[in-house]
N, C-alpha and C positions, 0 to 999 in steps of 0.2 A: 806293737800295739800302742806303746806310749808315743812313738813318733807320729802315728796316724792321728791320735787324739790331739797332739800339739798342733798339727797341721790344720785340723778342723777348727780349733779355737782361734788360730790366727786368721783363718779365712772367713769366719762367721761375720765380723763387722763389715767386711767388704761386701759380702753377699746381701746383708741387711740394708746397707746403704743403697745398693743397686736396685733392690726390690722396691724400696720406698720411693726412690727417684723415678722408677718406671710407672708409679701410680697404682701399684697393685692394691694398696690399702686405701685408695681414694686420693683425689687431688686436693690440694689446699691452695686457696687463692693467695698469691704472694702479697706481702705487705708493701703496697706501692704508695701508701700515704706518706707524704713528707711530714715533718714535725707539726706544722700549722695548717695542713691542707684540709679543705672542707669536702673535697670530692676526690675520686680516684681517676687517674688517667692511665691508659696503656701506652707503651711506646709503640712506634710504628711497626716494629718487628713483632712485638707481642700481639698487636691487633691483627696482623696478617695471619699469625699462627692460630688465633682464636676464631677467625672467620669461618662460619659454617658454609660449606660448599653447596650453595643453592644457585642455579643459573640465574643470571640477571637479564632484565630486558633492556638494559642500558645500551648494549651494542646494537640492538634492533632499532631503538629510538634514534640513536646517533646516525644510523644508516639512512633513515627516511625523513628526518626532521627538516632537512633543507628543501624538501619538495612538498611540505604541508603548508597550505595557504590560510591566511586570515582574509576572509572576504567581507568587505564593507560596502554596503549599498546605500544609495540615496534615492528616494522616490518622492514624487509630488502628488499630494492628495488634494482634490478640490471638493469640498463638502457643501452640501446644500444647507442654507440657513433654515433653522427650524421655524415653523409657523408660530409666531408669537401673538399674544392678544393685542388688540389695538392699543397704541400708546406705550407699548413696551418694546425695548430693544435688548439685543444681546450685549452685555457689558463686559468689561475686562475681567470681571471676577465671577463670571458664570452667567447663566440664563436668568431672565425675568427680574433684572434690576431696572427700576423705573428711571427713565431719562426723558428729558424734554425733547421734542422734535418728532418727526414722522417715524413710523416703524421701519426697521431695516428690511430691505427687499433683496431678492436675487441670491447670488452665491456668496459664500464667505471667501476671503482671500485664500490663495493656494498655500498649503502647508507642506513643509518638507519633513520627511521622516527618514530616520536612519536605521539600518538593520545590520546585523553581523552574523556570519556563518563561517563555515570552513570549506576547504577544497584541497585538491592535490594535483600536482603536475604529472601528466602521463606521457609527454613527448618533449624532447629537447628544444623544439621550436617554440614551446610555451603553451601548448594545449593543456587544459586542465578540466577536471570534473568537479561538479558540485550538485546540489539539489536544485531543481527548478524553482521550488518555493523560496529559496534563498535569494534568487535574482529576479524573480517574476515581477514585472512592472517597474524595474529599476531604471532610473534616468541616468545614473552613473554607477560604475563598479570600480572599486579600488581593491588592490590585493597587496598583501605583504607576504614574504616568503620566510618561513621559519621564524627566527628571532631577529631578522634584519628589520631595521626601522624604516627603510626606504619603501615608499609606496609606488605602485605601478597602476596604470589604467588597464582595464580589461574589457572585452566585449563578448557578447553572447553570439556564438557561432550557430548554435542550435539548441533547442529545448523541447522536452516532451512532458506534458502535464500528466499523461496517463501513468508513466513510470516514475515521475518526479526526478528527472535527470536533466542536467544542463551541461553543455560543452562550452567552455570559455577559451579565449585566446588572450594571452598577455601581450599588451601593446609594447613591444620592445624589439630591437634589432638583434638581441642576444639569441643565439642558436644552440647554446649548450646548457640549458637549464637542467638541474638535477631532476630525476624522475623516480617515481615509485612503480615497480613492476606490478602488472596485473596477474593475479593467480587464478585459481578456479574455485568457484563456490560449490561446484558439483561434488568436489572431493571432501567438503566439510562433513564432519560427523557431529552428532549431538554429543557434547562432552569435550569437544576440542577447545583449546584455549583460543581466545580472540583478544586483540589489543585495539583500542579505539584511541585516535589522536584527533584533537580539534581545539576549539576555543570556547568551551562552555562558560556561559555567563561572563564573557569578555576576558577570561583567564587564558591567555594565549599559550598554545602548545602544551596543553594538558594531556596527560596520558592516563588511561584507565584500562583495567584488565578484567576479564571474566571468562565465561565459557559460552559456547553455543548451547542455548537452552532448547531450541526447537528449530525446525526448518519448514518451509512451505506454509507460512502463516498467511492465508488469503482471506480469512474471515474477520480481519481487523482493519480499521480505518483510522489510525491514530491522528492523521492530519485533518480528519473530518471530510475527506474527499474519497470518492470512489476512484478506482484505478486498476491497472494490471499489476496488482501487488502479489508478490510471492516471497514475503519477508523472511529474513533470517532473524530469529529471536535470540537476543543475547542478554546476559545479566550484568554486563559491564555498564557502569553508570554513564548515562547520556543525559545532557541538559541542553537548554536552549543555547545555540551557538555551536554545538557539535554537528549540526546538520550539514551534510556535504563532505564531512571529513572521512578519512579512510578507516575501514575495519581491516585489520591485518592478521594474518596467521603468524606463527612463530618463525617463518622463513622471511618475514618482512614483505610478503606479497599481499596486495589488496584483494580481499575476498568479498567485500561489500562496501556500500556507501551508507554511513550512518545517517538516519533519516528522522526518527521520531522516538519519543519515549511514551510509555503508556500513561494515559491520564488516570487509569484505574489503580495504579500502585507504583511504588518505587522499585527500582532494580529490574525493571523490564523495559527493554529497548528493542528497536527494530532497524534492520539494515537491508538495503536493496542488494540482492545477489549480483556479483560482478559479472557472472556469465550472462545474466539478463541484460546488463548494460552493454556488454560487448556486441550483442545482437543488433543494437540500434545505433551504435557509434558511427558506423560508416554513413548512415542516412543523416545523422545530425551534422556531420562534417560537410557532406555534399549538398544536402537540401535544406538544412536548417530545421527540419521537422521530420517526423516519422510517419510514413504512409502505413497506417495500421491495417493489417489484414484481418479479414473476418468472413463469415458465412452468410450474413444477412438474417440472423436470428437473434432472439432474446431468450435467455435461459434462466432456469431456477433450479434449486436443489429438489431432490425427490424425497418427500416425507415418507415415513414408514407406512402411514395409512394409505397413501396413494400407491406406493409400491405394492402393497397387498392387493389393492383394488385392481391394479393393472396386471397382476400376476407376475410381477418382476421377481425372478428367482434370486436376486442379489440386491444389495443396498446401495451400490455405487451407481453413478451416472448423472447426467444433466438433463433435466426436463425441458423440452422445447416449448416455450410459452408463446412465441410469436415468430412467424415467418414472413419476411418482407417479399411482396410480389416482385417478380423479375430479378430476384437475388440469385446468387449461385446456389444457395440452399434450396430455393424453390425449384430451380431448374434440375437439381440433382434428385428431387423427389422427397425431400424432407418435409414432414407435416407437423403442424402444431399438435402436441400431445405425444410425439415420439420421445423416447429416452435415448440419448446418445451415450453409449457405453465404452466405445473405443475411438480414439482419434490418432491417426497416423501410427497405428500399432501400439499405442500407449493406452493403458486403462484410464478412463475418465472417473476420477474419484468423486468430483462434485462440480457444480457450475463454475466455481472459481478457477479450478484447475483447467477446465476446458477454455475458459475465457483467456487465460494466460497463454495456453498452447496455441490457440487460434490467432491471438493478437500478435504473437511474436514469431510466427512461422514464416511470414513473408508473403507479400502479394504475388500471385501467380503460381504458388506452389500447389501441386496436385496431391491430395491426401485421401487415403481410404478411411471410411467411417463404418462403425458397427452401431446399428440402432435397434431398439426393441420396440416392436409395434404389434398389437393384437396377439400377444402371447408368443411371438417368435422373433428371432434375431434376423436382421436384414443387413446385407453389406452394400454400401453405396460408395461412390467416389465423386469428389468435387474439387474444383480449383478455387483457392482462396482469392478473394477480391478485395480491393481497397474499400474500406468502410466509408460510405457517403456521409456528408454532414447532415445534421438534423434539418428536416424541412419545416416549413412554417405550419403551424397547427391551424386546423379549420375552425372558423368562428362558430361559437355555439349557436345552434338553431333555436328559434323561438320555442318556448314551452307551450305545448298544446293545452287546450282547455281541459279542465279536470274530468269532464264527462267523456272525453275522448281517450283517456288514459286507462291503463290496467295496472293495478297494484300487485306486486309479488312481495308481500310484506315479510315473509319468512326469511328472505335473503336480502331485504332492504332495497328493492328496486321498484321503480315506476316506469312502465314501458308503453310504447305505442307500436302499431304495425308499421314497418318501414314502407314509405311511399316514394314515388318518383322524385318529388322535390328534394327530400332528404337524401335520397340515393345519389342524386347529381351533386349536391353540395358536399357530400362526404366522399366523393370521388370513387364510388362503388360501381361495379359492373351492373348491367341491367338484369343479369341473372340472379343477383344476390337478393335473397328474401329472408325475413326474420323479424325480430322484435328489437326496436331501437330504444336504448336507455334514455329517458328524459330526466330522471332524478335518481340520486343514490343517497340513501340515508348514511351520513358520515360515520355512524356508530354501528353499522351493520356488518355482517360477515361478507357481503358483496363488496363493500368499500375496502374492507381489510384485505380482500383478495386482489384488489387493484382494478376492479371494474369501474369504468368511467362513463360520464354522460356522453352520448352519441356513439358508444359502442353498440354493435348490432349482434345479438345472439342468433346464430344460425343453426347450431346443433346442441343437443344435450345427450350425452351417453350414446353418441353416434346416430341419434334420431333427428331428422331435419325439423326445424322450427319455422313454420310458415308465417305466423302472425303472433300478436301479443297474447291472444286467448290461449293459443297452443302452449306458449311458454308457461302461463299461469297454471293451466291444467296439469301439465307435466310435473311442475314443482309441488303442487298441492298433493298429488298422488304419491309422490316419493315418500318413503318411510324415513322416520327420524334417524339420523346418523348415516343414511345412504349417501355415497359419494356422487356428487353431481359434476360430471366432466363436461364443462361448458366450452364450446368453440364459438368464438365471436370474431367479428371483423372490426378493425379500427383503421379507417381509411384504407391504405394500401397494404395493411398487414393482417395476417390471421393469427389469432391469439388463443392460447389454451389456458383455461382456469379450472381448477378443481377445488370444490368446497363441499363440506359435509352438510346435509340438510339439518338445520337446527331443530 
């Protein structure tokens, strides 16, 4: 017994020292201050031991940075001189400084402006991507790669305003440029990490990180333009100069092109899905532009009130507001007032989703459609065609005398019966009859619905309108709140408008 006690007493200091060293009773920061030190520093070995094991983005950035571009553009703007009062000239310090001599006439001298954005190389021969708005109207384009100070000239091979994408080619004999691989935006999930690289505010090769906040943002126009937008929304900080740079997943693949930040608030930015870009790249390279496919219709979202009035059993779909004569939609039997609910086997959520699907499917593709008309679903098939350029608008016809017009004040319209002279000038068929709009109250519900001067109302709620008096009588008899489903002709198009009776 005494031997055991002696052994325990001898072993106790050793055990206590081991337990303290293992940190069982808590760790204590070693005294690393020298005698006169004002701060503490760790040795390299201690720093490595103290490092928290969190994955770093540095390997990803190092892998792609040599393919990220600084895009600098130069444009020439020729401005019109403002109309100044007699005896006044535009001086070097601003407008309306009095100088002797005749007033300045004509145009101001050409002014050069510079802009900067981002881009990234996608092919060893020097093909690169950026935003259309970065290089639009540029007279010269210079690029730098990564942190290299050397500049190269670049040219636009193709661009597309609708998707805000431009394909560039670096002017160089080099054939082994570093590239960034393109991934798939289809596989992105809300909550996935995303890395943005670019040149915000002129700060070259800046990196920011966030998550995918949302997908399929079609109801936003951050650049102020309409287009075939199907944005990825991210919370990674994006600033002027980031436009055209890559949005990467954690594998270093491009999943989007950073395009715009929200003007409504900070921390919200948008990127073009790379799968959408892949669809148009071959055309940009071969043709320099995109032959946009379409059906020859104009569409709008379906309001809950209209869905109820039409007997639509669901809330998704795109309302056909206008059908162009001789278009593929017209030939397939689509009518203004139809609701397209499926396109090529995919559910149509709203007008924006249909616009993107039809615009990017490709000219010549045959697609099945499901439409809702008169309380039932109908299946149609059509072949997508290239969208024509906008034609010239018809000059406004003379306004008839007041005694010849009929007022439909409740919806803000003044109309006359369509006659042969107006029918010919508006390029309408001889069989078209109805009430021609000669005036629209700009504050009325009719103006808000998009009704324009020289539109011809031919039907309301499926009843033909033969003249101005018939239109006025029908609207007056309608009950307050009743939905007026108006079918009208605008030159070679048939348009559907639905408004509640005020």
